[in-house]
N, C-alpha and C positions, 0 to 999 in steps of 0.2 A: 018077482018074474024076471027072467033072464032076457036082457036086451038083445035083439037080433042084430048081428054085425053087418052093416051096409058099406062100409069103406074100409080098405086096408091101405095105410100109408107106408111109404118106404123112405129111408135114407138113400143116398146114392153111393157115396164112396165107401168101399170095403162091405157093402150090403148088396148093391146090384153090379157094381163094377170092382174088379181086382186092381188094387193100387200098388201092388208089390214092385213092378217094374218102375212105376213112377217114383216110388220111394227111394228105390235102389239109385236111380239116376240123379235124384234130388240130394241124396247123401253125397254121392260122389262129386257133385258139384260144390257142395257145402265145404267138404274137407280138402278140395284141391288147393295147392299151394299152402298147406298148413302141416303141423306135426302129427295131427290127429289121423289115427288109421281108421279104415272103413269098418272092420270088425269092432273096434273099440267104441266108435260112434254108435253103431247098430245095437250093440249090447247095451249100452246106456239107454237107448231108446226102449228097448225090451224091458229092462228093470223098471224104468219110469212109468211105461205103460201098465205094467203090473199093478201099479198104485192108483190106477184110474186117472192118470194125468196125460196131457198131451206129450208124447215122447219126444217128438221132433222139437218142439218149441223149448222144452225144458233142457234138452241136450244142447241146443244152441246157447242157452243161458249158461249152462254148466262149463261149456268149453270157451265161451266168449266169442262165438262165431257168428257170421251174418247169414241171414236166410236166403236160400237160394230160390229161384222161381220154380213154381210148380207147372209141369207140362202135362195137360189133360191128354194129349196124344198118346202119352205112355200108359194110359189106363185101358184096360180090357174088360169086356163083359164076362161075368162068370158063365160058364158053359150052360149052367141050368137056369140062369135068369130069364131067358126069353120064354122058354117052355113053362116056367112057374108063373110068369105074368099072363101068359096065354090062357092057362087053366083058371086061375084066379079071376081073370076079367070076364069070365063067362057068368060068374055068380055075383062078384062085387065091383063096386067101383074102386079105380085104383088111383091113388094119389101119391104126390112127392112131397115131402118136407125135408129141406136140405139146405146146409150152408154152402151155397154155391155162387159162381160169379155170374156175370149177365149171359144171356143166351143159352140158358140151361135147356129149354125146350129143343133148340136147334141141335145141342149136343145130344140129347136123348134120341133125336131123329136120326141122328148120323150113326148112332150104334144100334139102331133097330128097335128100340124099346117104346118110343113115344105113341106107337099105334095102340098100345094096351093101357095107356095112361090117360085118365080124365081130368087131372088137375095137377098141375106143378106150381108149388110154393117155394120159391128160392130167396134166400137171404138178401141178395144183391137187389133184387126188384122190390122186396118188401121193406128194405131199410132196417131189419131186425133179424137177429141171428139165433139160432139154438145156442144155449139152452133157455133163452127167454121164452116165456110162456106164450108171449104175444104171437110169435110165428105159428105156434100150434092153434091158437084161437083163430087167427087169420084163415088158416086152412080149413078148420071146422066151419067157420062162417061161410067161406066161399063154397065149401062142399053141402052146405046146408044139412049138417049132420050133427048129431049130439056126440059127445065124447065118449059116452058108454056104448055107442054103436059104431066105434072105430077100433082100430088096431094100429099100433106103431110098431114097424119093424126097423131095427138099426143095429149098428155095431158098437155104438158107444153108450156106456152106462150114463155118462154125465151129460151128454147132448141129446140122447134119445130116450132113454128108459125113464131117468129121474123125471124130467119135465113132462112126459107123456103120463106117467104115474100121477103126478100132481094134479094134472088136469082131468084125469078120470078115464083116460084111454086104457084099452088092454094093450099090453107090451109083450114083444117078442124079441128077445136079445140073440142076435146072430153072431156067433163067435169066430168072426173072420177078421183078418188084419190086425193091427196093433190094438185096437179097441177091444179084441176078443181075448186079450191077455189078462185084463182086469179080473177082479174077484168082488162080487157084490158084498159091501161091508155094513150097509144100513138097510132099513126097511124100503126107503125111498129107491134103493138102488136095485131092489129085488124084482126082476121081471116076472110076468105071469107065466112065461114060457121060455126056454132057452134051446137054441137049435145050433147045429153045426154049419149047416148050408141051407140053400133055398129049397133043395129037394124035401127037407124035413118039414118045411112050412106047409106044404099041401097035406101032409100027414096028420096036421093038428086039427082033426074033424070035430073036437069037442068045443072049439071056439070058432071054427071056420064052416 
């Protein structure tokens, strides 16, 4: 018998919010006063991301550069995100499972999405980060939900799809940002569904 979906969990970065400007500014800060050009660093990130690895951190290692700070003010909500959450929240409980700094709820409030969200589980508050299965277990326990009654929506195969598959959640890979450049190579990396944007999520009537 098919389990009824009760909860839909989302990642934040490159899932609900567009990080392209934030990455652009971070790259520019990273390469300032170096011999590395923007296009060179960016293309290195792209090639690394295609192999399901963190493009920015691996590019730092490759060029021997220092990490630049991330500015959340450079992130912008995807145009369809609020309408998607509004529609889904009428039928499902909405949760967040994300690797985020402190004050994630305040940030979600600031960008106008918190009113649709029932539960926020962020790595800073929980002391454990994706892809560790424990953060998914924490979220399911707080939600009072079984894994098979939930869906995980995220852009990263390694951080979102693989651990959610392992724990028994249904998975939706949203191909946005650098994470969307990867290619599933193993059974664990195979999502149940693949979408290009949040508008397509509401069309998945066979699981929603």
